[in-house]
FIKOLPA-604893 format. One record per residue (C-alpha): x, y, z; residue in three letters; residue number from 0. Coordinates in pm, whole numbers. Layout:
<pts>
PT|X|Y|Z|ala|NUM
...
</pts>
This chain:
<pts>
PT|11316|19931|14396|unk|0
PT|11239|19890|14766|unk|1
PT|10890|19801|14889|unk|2
PT|10797|20157|14993|unk|3
PT|10885|20279|14643|unk|4
PT|10679|20002|14485|unk|5
PT|10378|20103|14695|unk|6
PT|10423|20471|14612|unk|7
PT|10448|20403|14239|unk|8
PT|10166|20150|14216|unk|9
PT|9857|20288|14048|unk|10
PT|9623|20170|13775|unk|11
PT|9789|20276|13450|unk|12
PT|9563|20291|13146|unk|13
PT|9800|20363|12859|unk|14
PT|10110|20184|12737|unk|15
PT|10384|20233|12480|unk|16
PT|10439|19987|12196|unk|17
PT|10759|19859|12359|unk|18
PT|10737|19483|12419|unk|19
PT|10789|19325|12759|unk|20
PT|11061|19063|12782|unk|21
PT|10917|18717|12853|unk|22
PT|11171|18661|13132|unk|23
PT|11025|18966|13310|unk|24
PT|10671|18829|13270|unk|25
PT|10788|18498|13415|unk|26
PT|10937|18673|13719|unk|27
PT|10609|18857|13775|unk|28
PT|10414|18530|13757|unk|29
PT|10663|18355|13983|unk|30
PT|10597|18625|14243|unk|31
PT|10220|18589|14196|unk|32
PT|10223|18212|14246|unk|33
PT|10367|18272|14592|unk|34
PT|10043|18435|14707|unk|35
PT|9887|18283|15018|unk|36
PT|9606|18032|14981|unk|37
PT|9384|17867|15241|unk|38
PT|9531|17531|15338|unk|39
PT|9797|17588|15071|unk|40
PT|9526|17489|14823|unk|41
PT|9703|17687|14549|unk|42
PT|9386|17728|14348|unk|43
PT|9509|18039|14168|unk|44
PT|9624|18020|13806|unk|45
PT|9710|18264|13528|unk|46
PT|9657|18285|13153|unk|47
PT|9913|18505|12975|unk|48
PT|9793|18663|12651|unk|49
PT|10045|18844|12430|unk|50
PT|9912|18780|12079|unk|51
PT|9788|19117|11944|unk|52
PT|9473|18976|11785|unk|53
PT|9376|18790|12102|unk|54
PT|9441|19104|12311|unk|55
PT|9215|19302|12075|unk|56
PT|8943|19042|12123|unk|57
PT|8970|19072|12502|unk|58
PT|8947|19451|12462|unk|59
PT|8633|19403|12253|unk|60
PT|8480|19178|12521|unk|61
PT|8558|19450|12778|unk|62
PT|8380|19711|12564|unk|63
PT|8698|19915|12508|unk|64
PT|8540|20120|12228|unk|65
PT|8295|20274|12477|unk|66
PT|8585|20362|12708|unk|67
PT|8774|20520|12417|unk|68
PT|8458|20710|12322|unk|69
PT|8476|20877|12664|unk|70
PT|8818|21022|12574|unk|71
PT|9044|20756|12725|unk|72
PT|9327|20570|12552|unk|73
PT|9274|20217|12410|unk|74
PT|9479|20074|12694|unk|75
PT|9347|19719|12691|unk|76
PT|9430|19643|12330|unk|77
PT|9761|19839|12350|unk|78
PT|9895|19664|12661|unk|79
PT|10155|19414|12536|unk|80
PT|10076|19163|12812|unk|81
PT|9745|19051|12958|unk|82
PT|9754|18832|13268|unk|83
PT|9414|18680|13334|unk|84
PT|9392|18586|13702|unk|85
PT|9189|18269|13758|unk|86
PT|9082|18058|14052|unk|87
PT|8932|17716|14114|unk|88
PT|8686|17673|14401|unk|89
PT|8700|17299|14333|unk|90
PT|9068|17281|14432|unk|91
PT|8986|17445|14767|unk|92
PT|8698|17209|14837|unk|93
PT|8910|16907|14741|unk|94
PT|9197|17024|14962|unk|95
PT|8965|17062|15260|unk|96
PT|8837|16705|15214|unk|97
PT|9189|16574|15271|unk|98
PT|9254|16395|15604|unk|99
PT|9461|16672|15765|unk|100
PT|9179|16921|15705|unk|101
PT|8880|16693|15752|unk|102
PT|8967|16375|15947|unk|103
PT|8607|16253|15931|unk|104
PT|8557|16352|15565|unk|105
PT|8294|16617|15640|unk|106
PT|8256|16896|15388|unk|107
PT|8419|17214|15515|unk|108
PT|8190|17512|15579|unk|109
PT|8313|17828|15405|unk|110
PT|8167|18135|15580|unk|111
PT|8395|18336|15349|unk|112
PT|8481|18199|15001|unk|113
PT|8855|18227|15049|unk|114
PT|8934|18129|14689|unk|115
PT|8825|18483|14591|unk|116
PT|9033|18635|14873|unk|117
PT|9339|18439|14764|unk|118
PT|9284|18528|14398|unk|119
PT|9285|18894|14506|unk|120
PT|9614|18838|14689|unk|121
PT|9765|18686|14374|unk|122
PT|9629|18971|14165|unk|123
PT|9789|19226|14400|unk|124
PT|10122|19048|14370|unk|125
PT|10100|19074|13989|unk|126
PT|10040|19450|14020|unk|127
PT|10324|19501|14270|unk|128
PT|10571|19275|14089|unk|129
PT|10508|19463|13763|unk|130
PT|10596|19792|13932|unk|131
PT|10901|19633|14094|unk|132
PT|11017|19537|13743|unk|133
PT|10989|19902|13631|unk|134
PT|10665|19842|13441|unk|135
PT|10310|19964|13483|unk|136
PT|9989|19768|13526|unk|137
PT|9615|19817|13527|unk|138
PT|9322|19595|13615|unk|139
PT|8990|19537|13448|unk|140
PT|8703|19313|13536|unk|141
PT|8553|19206|13208|unk|142
PT|8191|19291|13151|unk|143
PT|8163|18960|12967|unk|144
PT|8331|18715|13203|unk|145
PT|8161|18398|13068|unk|146
PT|8266|18497|12715|unk|147
PT|8622|18562|12835|unk|148
PT|8634|18220|13004|unk|149
PT|8511|18054|12683|unk|150
PT|8759|18250|12471|unk|151
PT|9044|18133|12696|unk|152
PT|8920|17770|12699|unk|153
PT|8911|17766|13080|unk|154
PT|8806|17433|13235|unk|155
PT|8457|17429|13386|unk|156
PT|8591|17445|13742|unk|157
PT|8806|17756|13677|unk|158
PT|8673|18112|13697|unk|159
PT|8839|18426|13562|unk|160
PT|8868|18706|13817|unk|161
PT|8982|18973|13573|unk|162
PT|9265|19093|13354|unk|163
PT|9587|19268|13458|unk|164
PT|9734|19468|13171|unk|165
PT|10113|19510|13184|unk|166
PT|10353|19721|12983|unk|167
PT|10575|20026|12971|unk|168
PT|10373|20328|13083|unk|169
PT|10270|20607|12847|unk|170
PT|10105|20934|12955|unk|171
PT|9743|20861|13038|unk|172
PT|9427|21042|13135|unk|173
PT|9381|20982|13505|unk|174
PT|9053|20840|13626|unk|175
PT|8819|21085|13800|unk|176
PT|8813|20839|14088|unk|177
PT|9157|20962|14195|unk|178
PT|9003|21291|14308|unk|179
PT|8850|21101|14600|unk|180
PT|9192|21051|14758|unk|181
PT|9260|20795|15030|unk|182
PT|9063|20770|15349|unk|183
PT|9272|20872|15649|unk|184
PT|9428|20595|15856|unk|185
PT|9205|20692|16148|unk|186
PT|8898|20606|15937|unk|187
PT|9015|20259|15842|unk|188
PT|9198|20134|16151|unk|189
PT|9003|20038|16463|unk|190
PT|9177|19947|16789|unk|191
PT|9052|19646|16986|unk|192
PT|8694|19687|16854|unk|193
PT|8509|19884|16587|unk|194
PT|8489|20246|16692|unk|195
PT|8326|20542|16524|unk|196
PT|8571|20801|16652|unk|197
PT|8303|20975|16857|unk|198
</pts>
């Protein structure tokens, strides 16, 4: 599938068949995701793969899936055969920027933007795109119980979970009402040379 096709097919899918996903495919998706950019090549992104059905059901419970199902949607979190929890470590970024090539005098780097979150988003996007490239579907959820998710996954203290990407073979799903909003036109989101209002 070429890149334009991947972009056209990428959407948040919220229902999956029971067909398993081959582990070699999951590994290719994660190999793509680890190539995401990171400030100073800090490589503070990491991933927890969850395929055990009971553990996936527990993650669905933490994310309040029963309320979602009560609104008429499919139980997509617990049904997805693969969960990829995207994680990031701020500590690795701070340590990298104390190294001599980044801070010759050892001063703590000022972070006007916390780029570990930006880079985690880049890795997350690569998971979504790589899944589509493999002929699969993916969705994303930010857990409503992130500290509980981090405890459940035994994350080290310096690692934060960003959210969960669900991956599997797509099944017909009820589309989110958010899709009715459509995409903003290019002229609304691209500004030439400076921010302009179009007036």
